[in-house]
N, C-alpha and C positions, 0 to 999 in steps of 0.2 A: 822603441817606437815612439815617435812624437805624439803626444796627446793633443788632438785637435778638437776644439769645441765648435758648436754650431756657429757662434759669432765669428770665430776665426775663419771657418770655412766660407761663410758668406762674405766676409771682408776680402778674402783672397779672390773669390769670384768677382767681386766688385773692382778691386784694384788691379789685379794681375791679368784677368781675362776679360774685363769690361763686359761681363755677362749680365750683371744686374745693376740698376741704379740704386743709389743710397736709400731712397724711400721704400723701394721694394724690400731691400734687406731689413730695414727697420720693421716693416709690416710683418714679415715672416717671423721675426723675433717676438713680436707681440703675440702672434698665434701660438708660438712655441711656449710662451709663458702661460697662456690660457690652458694649453694642453696639460701643463704641470698641475694646475689647479683641478682640472677634471680628473686627472690620474689620482689625486689625493682622495677625491670623493668616491671614485670607483673602488679604490683600495679599502676604504673604510666600510662601505656597504651598509649593512644593518646597524653598525655602530653609530653611523651618522644619520640613521633613519631615512635613507634615501632609496630603499628598495621598494618594490611593489608598484602598483598602478597609481597614476596621478589623478585619475578620475576625469580626464579630458581626452579629446581626440585631436590629432593634428589635421592639417589641410587635406590629407589623403583619407581621412576617416579612420585612421588607425589609433588604437588606444595608446596613449602616451604613458611611459614609465616615469616615475619621479625623477630618475636620473636624466631622462631625455630633457625635461624642463630645466633641471639644474645645469646641465652642460650647455644648453642653449643660452641661458642667462649669463653664464661665465663668458662665453664667446662674445656676446653682445657687449657686455659691460667692459670687457678687457680691450675691445677693439674700437669703441666708439669715440674715444677721446684723443687718440694718437695723432690725428691730423693727416693720416695717409689715405683714408678711405672717403669715397663719395657716398657709399651706401653698402649695406650688407643684405644677403638673402639666405634664408635658412629653410631646410626641408620641413621644419616644424612650424613655419609661419606662412600665412597665405600671401602676404605682400612683402616687398622689400622693406628693410628697416632703414629709414633715413638717418643720417648723422644729426643728432640734436643741434639746434642752432647755437647753443653755447660753446660748441667745439668747432675748430677749424676743419675744413673739408679738403680732401686730397684727391688724387687722380686715379685711385684703384677701387675696384669692386671685389668684395669678398663673399664667396658662397661656401656653405658648409652643411654637412650632415653631422650634427653635434654628437650623436651617439649611434653609430651604425651597429646593427645586430643587437639592439636593446632587448629583444625577446630572450636573449641569453643571460641577462644580468642576474636574475634571481637564481640561476643554477651555476653561477660562477664560471662561465665560459667566456673566453676573450671577446671583447668588444673594441670599438675604435671610434676615431673622429676622422672625417674626410674633409679636405678643404681645397678650394680653387681660387686663384686670383686672376682677374681680368683688368684691363685698362678701361676706365670710363671713357666713352667716345667724347672727343673734344667738343665742347660747346653743347653737349647733350644734357638733358635733365637726368638725374640719377634715379629714374623710375624703372618699371619692369622692362621696358623696351631696351634700356641701356644694357641689361644683362643678357639679352637674347643674341649672343654671339656664339659662333661655332667653337668647338673645343680647340681648334687650331690657334685661336686667339689667346689662349691661356698663357700667362707669363710665369706662372708657378703653380704647382699642385703638390699635394702631399697627404699623408695620413699618419695618425698616431694609432698604435696598437697597445691596448692595456692588457697585458698578459703577465707571465712570470717576471718579465721585465717590461718597462714602458719604452716603446720604440717610436722614433719619428723618422719616417721615410719621405724624402723630398726630391723634387726636381725643379730646377730653374731653367730647363732647356739645355742642360749640359751633362746629360747622364743622370743616374739615380744614385743617391747616397743614403745611408742609414745611420741614425744616431741612437745611442742608448742613454736613458736618463740615469745619471749617477745621483741616486737619491740623497746620499750623505752630503754632497756638495751642491746639489740642485743644478747641475750642469748637464747639457747635452753633449755627449762625447761621440766623435765619429768612430764607428765600429765596422761599417760596411762601406768602404770608399768607392766601390764600383760594382753596383748590383746589376747582374746580367741574367737574362732568362735563356736557358738552353733552347735551341731551335726545335729539338725533339724531346718527347716526354713519354712516360708510361703511366702518368697519373692524371686523373680528371676529377672535376668537382661539379656536381649537378644534383638537384633535388629529384631523385628518381621516383618519388611518389607522384610526380606530375606526368609520368611517361605517357599515359593515355591521352594527354592533351597536346603533346608535342607535334610540331611540323614534321612531315615525312623526312626532311633532310636530317633533322636531329635524331629521329628514330633510327634512320639508317646508320648514322655515325655511332650512336651508342650501342646498337646491336653488334656492330663490328668490334667495338672495344670489349663488350661482354663476352663475345665468342672466344677471345683470347688466342692462344697458340693454334687452336683448331680452326680459327676463322680466317678471313681474308688478310688480316694484319699480321698474322703469324707470330704474335707475341702477346704476353699477358699484360693487362692494365689493372691498376688499382684505383678505386674510387674513394675520395675523401670529401666530406661535406660538413662544414661547421655551422652553416647558416648565419655566418657573419662575414660579409663581403671582405672586410679588412683582413680578417684572419685567413680566409681562403686565398685572397690575392697575395698576401705576404708569403704564404707557403709556396706559391708558384714562383714568386720573385726569388725565393731562397733556393729552391731545388727544381724548378721547372714544373710545368703542368698547364692544363687548360681549365678555365672557369667558364661555366655557361649558366646563364639565366635567360633562356630563349623565350620568344613569343610562344604563347599557348592559347588554347581555345576556351579557357575557363570563362573569360570575360572579354567579349569582343570590343568593349570600349577601351580596353587597356592593351595596346599593342606590345607592351613589355611590362615588366614588373619593377625594374630599377629606374631611378630618376636620372635623366640625362645630365642635368646641371650640377647635381650634388654628388653623384656617385660615378656614373659612366664616364663623363668627360675627364674628371681628375684622374681616375684610375687608368683610363686609356692613355692619357699623356704619360703617366708613370711607366706603364707597360711598354709603350712604344720607345720611350727613352732608354729602357732597359733591353731593347732589342727584340721585343715581342710584337704582337699584332693585336688589334682590337676591332671588332666588327659587329654589326647588328645581324649579320648573316647575309645581308644584301648591300651593305654600305659601310665604309670606314666610319667608326663612331665619331671621330674628331671632325668629320666633314658634315655631320648632321646640322642643319640650320634649325635652331630651337624655335618653336612656335609659341610656347608659353613657359612660364617659370618652373612649373612642376611636371613637365612632360616626361613620360616614361618611354623607354626603349628596350628592345632585346639586347642582350650582351653576350658576346663570345670573345674571350680574350685570354692571352697567355702565349705559350710556345708557338712560334711563327708557323711552323710546318703543319701543326694540328689545326690552328685557326684557318689557314688557307685551305685545308682539306674540307672543313665544314663549309666555308664559303663556296667551294667548288660544288659540294653536294646541293647547296641551295640553288646555284645556277643551273644544275642539271635537273633539279626538281621543277 
């Protein structure tokens, strides 16, 4: 079997399929290098003194872990000088990060959640990085308004998973591929050339402790799954929940499933818990490119018009037939 690296894959997409321009290829490679550095820090953990709280809160008012701050800095410093970006935006920062004047500016916008699932860091459970690339509108200032594009405008999206292996899953709009980091050689090697999500599944991921706050449509759906063979679905389902979106989504990309973080009644000011720009949009692009579906329950996620940079939305994504069933229950409710 021919050993294909990330660079080789991207060059083939550029040359043979005219799928991506050269500057987008180079930008993805920069993100991939930053992910290697984050992986090293995650792997060292307490040895590097990066575990525990940072003593600060992010824009959402959530306590930051030290690795949240470290990963954010790595992504900023790795990407600011390459000349491919007009600006960056991070889940950890209130405003977009402009490219310093000493560096050339490019045509793309980079958004990222530097360390998804960081509450799991101290207990050594898989965490990850999620990223998305947009074009900066021609002639526009690279301010917050430039980022407020629906997910359909993404030109690339991906995530890294820091687990027993470090993985990089990527789409440039031509399906979904997965790479494994060869730590000895420092190379990303193509190991999953065509990731597809089965249309049907018997596995679901949801935080069941929030059941009393769910919408009736979600209550109905989960009650049917829990009822198993004796219920209306006539088969048993298994629940899995890591509380790291990257890990939960990677599982369904690998073997099928449905992931749900629906709207609930805990806080009326938050219609959802996950961030549209940093989590829901890139993951929805990946899931759709792998043959799955992604919805808020009432609308395709990629069609949502962002209103502000840190907007939250409900998320239901994964195996197409299960997502469509949840959407139908919302319409009937």
